[in-house]
ZAMARGU-4260 file (C-alpha; in steps of 0.2 Angstrom, whole numbers, plus 5000, padded with zeros to 4 digits):
<rodrens>
0) 5445/5571/5573 | 5457/5559/5582 | 5460/5560/5600 | 5477/5551/5605 | 5480/5547/5623
5) 5496/5546/5632 | 5513/5552/5634 | 5522/5567/5628 | 5541/5564/5631 | 5559/5571/5628
10) 5568/5558/5619 | 5586/5555/5622 | 5592/5544/5608 | 5610/5536/5609 | 5618/5524/5597
15) 5630/5512/5605 | 5642/5498/5600 | 5632/5485/5609 | 5618/5483/5622 | 5626/5477/5638
20) 5620/5465/5650 | 5617/5466/5669 | 5632/5476/5677 | 5640/5480/5660 | 5645/5496/5650
25) 5646/5501/5632 | 5651/5515/5622 | 5639/5529/5616 | 5643/5534/5598 | 5629/5547/5594
30) 5617/5555/5606 | 5603/5566/5602 | 5588/5576/5612 | 5572/5575/5601 | 5553/5576/5603
35) 5544/5559/5607 | 5531/5551/5618 | 5520/5537/5610 | 5504/5548/5610 | 5513/5565/5605
40) 5523/5555/5590 | 5505/5548/5584 | 5496/5565/5585 | 5510/5574/5576 | 5511/5560/5562
45) 5491/5561/5559 | 5493/5580/5559 | 5507/5579/5545 | 5497/5568/5535 | 5483/5580/5535
50) 5472/5573/5548 | 5464/5582/5562 | 5473/5576/5579 | 5470/5580/5598 | 5483/5576/5610
55) 5478/5571/5627 | 5493/5570/5638 | 5501/5577/5653 | 5516/5589/5653 | 5527/5597/5665
60) 5529/5615/5671 | 5543/5616/5658 | 5533/5612/5642 | 5521/5628/5640 | 5531/5640/5627
65) 5544/5627/5624 | 5552/5623/5607 | 5541/5606/5608 | 5525/5616/5612 | 5529/5626/5597
70) 5532/5612/5586 | 5516/5603/5590 | 5506/5620/5587 | 5514/5623/5571 | 5508/5606/5565
75) 5490/5610/5570 | 5489/5597/5584 | 5475/5603/5597 | 5484/5601/5615 | 5473/5595/5628
80) 5485/5594/5643 | 5485/5590/5662 | 5499/5601/5668 | 5509/5597/5683 | 5520/5613/5686
85) 5531/5605/5700 | 5535/5591/5688 | 5545/5590/5671 | 5539/5582/5655 | 5542/5564/5653
90) 5558/5558/5648 | 5563/5543/5639 | 5581/5537/5636 | 5584/5525/5621 | 5600/5515/5617
95) 5601/5506/5599 | 5614/5495/5593 | 5621/5493/5575 | 5610/5479/5572 | 5593/5489/5577
100) 5591/5481/5594 | 5584/5493/5606 | 5584/5497/5625 | 5572/5510/5633 | 5572/5518/5649
105) 5556/5529/5653 | 5554/5541/5667 | 5535/5545/5669 | 5538/5563/5676 | 5521/5572/5674
110) 5512/5557/5667 | 5509/5553/5685 | 5494/5565/5681 | 5484/5552/5672 | 5481/5542/5689
115) 5472/5557/5697 | 5461/5562/5682 | 5444/5557/5676 | 5444/5551/5658 | 5432/5561/5646
120) 5420/5553/5635 | 5428/5554/5618 | 5422/5550/5599 | 5437/5543/5591 | 5451/5538/5602
125) 5468/5530/5601 | 5475/5524/5618 | 5494/5524/5615 | 5501/5523/5631 | 5496/5530/5648
130) 5489/5524/5666 | 5480/5508/5665 | 5466/5514/5675 | 5464/5530/5665 | 5464/5520/5649
135) 5451/5508/5656 | 5439/5522/5658 | 5443/5530/5641 | 5440/5513/5632 | 5423/5512/5642
140) 5417/5529/5638 | 5423/5531/5620 | 5412/5528/5604 | 5426/5521/5595 | 5443/5515/5603
145) 5459/5508/5597 | 5473/5502/5609 | 5492/5500/5609 | 5499/5495/5625 | 5516/5500/5620
150) 5531/5499/5632 | 5519/5502/5647 | 5513/5485/5645 | 5522/5479/5661 | 5511/5492/5671
155) 5495/5482/5666 | 5487/5468/5676 | 5478/5454/5667 | 5460/5462/5673 | 5466/5479/5665
160) 5469/5470/5649 | 5453/5460/5648 | 5442/5475/5652 | 5450/5486/5638 | 5450/5471/5626
165) 5431/5469/5629 | 5428/5487/5623 | 5440/5492/5610 | 5439/5491/5590 | 5456/5489/5585
170) 5472/5483/5594 | 5488/5486/5590 | 5503/5478/5596 | 5522/5473/5590 | 5527/5454/5591
175) 5536/5456/5608 | 5519/5463/5616 | 5508/5451/5608 | 5519/5437/5616 | 5517/5447/5633
180) 5500/5449/5632 | 5496/5432/5629 | 5507/5426/5644 | 5498/5438/5654 | 5480/5433/5649
185) 5483/5415/5647 | 5479/5415/5627 | 5486/5409/5613 | 5488/5422/5599 | 5473/5415/5589
190) 5463/5417/5605 | 5470/5436/5607 | 5465/5439/5589 | 5448/5433/5592 | 5445/5444/5607
195) 5445/5460/5596 | 5436/5465/5579 | 5452/5471/5572 | 5471/5466/5576 | 5487/5473/5568
200) 5502/5465/5574 | 5518/5474/5568 | 5533/5462/5566 | 5549/5473/5563 | 5558/5469/5547
205) 5545/5454/5543 | 5531/5468/5540 | 5515/5469/5548 | 5499/5457/5550 | 5481/5462/5548
210) 5468/5450/5556 | 5450/5453/5555 | 5434/5442/5550 | 5444/5426/5554 | 5457/5430/5541
215) 5475/5436/5542 | 5484/5447/5529 | 5502/5449/5528 | 5509/5467/5523 | 5528/5468/5518
220) 5539/5482/5523 | 5544/5495/5512 | 5564/5493/5510 | 5573/5509/5515 | 5590/5513/5522
225) 5586/5513/5542 | 5596/5526/5553 | 5585/5524/5568 | 5571/5512/5571 | 5564/5523/5585
230) 5546/5529/5583 | 5541/5517/5568 | 5527/5508/5576 | 5521/5525/5581 | 5522/5532/5563
235) 5513/5516/5557 | 5498/5519/5568 | 5497/5537/5564 | 5497/5532/5545 | 5485/5517/5547
240) 5472/5528/5558 | 5473/5543/5545 | 5469/5531/5532 | 5455/5523/5542 | 5446/5538/5545
245) 5446/5542/5526 | 5437/5525/5524 | 5451/5517/5515 | 5451/5497/5515 | 5459/5490/5531
250) 5474/5482/5521 | 5477/5499/5513 | 5477/5506/5529 | 5490/5494/5535 | 5500/5498/5519
255) 5499/5518/5522 | 5505/5514/5540 | 5520/5504/5533 | 5524/5518/5521 | 5522/5531/5534
260) 5534/5521/5545 | 5547/5520/5532 | 5550/5538/5532 | 5553/5539/5551 | 5567/5526/5551
265) 5577/5534/5538 | 5582/5548/5551 | 5585/5548/5570 | 5569/5554/5580 | 5551/5549/5581
270) 5544/5565/5574 | 5559/5572/5562 | 5555/5565/5545 | 5536/5563/5546 | 5528/5563/5528
275) 5513/5574/5522 | 5500/5564/5513 | 5506/5568/5496 | 5525/5563/5500 | 5518/5547/5508
280) 5506/5544/5492 | 5521/5545/5481 | 5530/5532/5489 | 5515/5521/5492 | 5511/5520/5473
285) 5528/5515/5469 | 5528/5501/5481 | 5510/5496/5481 | 5500/5503/5466 | 5487/5517/5464
290) 5480/5523/5481 | 5462/5528/5480 | 5452/5539/5484 | 5463/5555/5485 | 5463/5564/5501
295) 5449/5577/5504
</rodrens>
């Protein structure tokens, strides 16, 4: 089972004519309220692909029995929640322009519970987001750990990042997060890669990069018609980790991540169009050839 640590959130996703600068304004052309939160997105993606996923998260008193709660249970996600009755579940406000550029405002809400809790010892864990101190504990106590600082990177000190990098097996990041981590730690990109056994960096339309054992492999994107980039990185991680637990080669794991992400961007919302394994497999084989072995 893969335990995913981090946010469960309600996403308010808006399309805008342009992202405004400071003190500016813009027009919203479309708005939807959908399921989100980095950890919940990844857990949902793993479950849709046929993996066993546990979501270690914090929710408000508004969550139990909600439509979101029912959705996760229907997927088969194991819920392991810290519930803050007086708070509401975390909320993200995302604005995307016609070129795919995005701006996000995130309200932690019940996620403040992470700072008050003691992290459990976990067998296989992916740290998606959450409190830096909590994630440090998770990394130190886990048998196998992967880490994605995500949009909470601004909360991490250099000391936090150093401690987590010393413990993890896989580092995931997009190109913006790589630049910021290098700045915080005073490292070059090559030095950051050298800190971890496996690094997987997503680079938007340029694809992704797998770095391990002193080599780098580029994996191209799967071309699709993009409706909304929100959640693409989370879907990539869900695909990669599911493939990894099935003992597929690392480059294949990246390809599975890429294909899984390609479904997500075709529809608005992070969990709206997640594929099952066979649906993912069919698209994978059209672009990359046979996917071996078959799922159990």
